[in-house]
C-alpha positions in Angstrom: 70.2 61.3 122.7 73.7 60.2 122.0 73.5 61.7 118.5 72.7 65.2 119.9 75.7 65.3 122.2 78.4 65.2 119.5 76.5 67.8 117.5 76.3 70.0 120.6 80.1 69.7 121.2 80.8 70.4 117.6 78.6 73.5 117.7 80.3 74.6 120.9 83.7 74.1 119.4 82.7 76.0 116.3 81.5 78.9 118.4 84.7 79.0 120.4 86.8 78.9 117.2 84.7 81.7 115.7 85.1 83.9 118.8 88.9 83.3 118.9 89.1 84.3 115.3 87.0 87.4 115.9 89.1 88.4 118.9 92.4 87.9 116.9 91.1 90.0 114.0 90.1 92.8 116.4 93.5 92.7 118.1 95.3 92.9 114.7 93.1 95.8 113.7 93.6 97.6 117.0 97.4 97.2 116.8 97.5 98.4 113.2 95.6 101.6 113.9 97.1 102.4 117.3 100.8 102.4 116.6 103.0 104.6 118.5 105.4 106.6 116.3 108.9 105.3 116.7 112.0 107.5 116.8 113.3 109.1 113.7 116.2 107.3 112.0 118.8 109.6 110.3 122.1 109.0 108.6 125.3 110.1 110.1 125.6 113.3 108.0 122.1 114.5 109.0 122.9 113.5 112.6 126.1 115.7 112.7 124.2 118.6 111.2 121.4 118.4 113.7 124.0 118.0 116.5 125.8 121.2 115.4 122.5 123.0 115.3 121.7 121.7 118.8 118.4 120.2 117.7 119.1 116.8 119.3 117.9 116.2 122.9 118.6 112.5 123.0 120.2 109.9 120.8 120.4 106.1 120.9 123.0 104.3 118.8 122.5 100.8 117.6 125.0 98.6 115.9 
């Protein structure tokens, strides 16, 4: 009976590891397909042109 117990734990550990891997793969796939589009990045010349044409509602500057 003692021989069965380590095999049982090993089998349980393998199942847990397998499920963790499956969940991680599903999360990666979900994140890659359901990406929210980020804001458009433009250079300063385009920004000035869009600003003069009043086509900019909001801007965020980052250094």
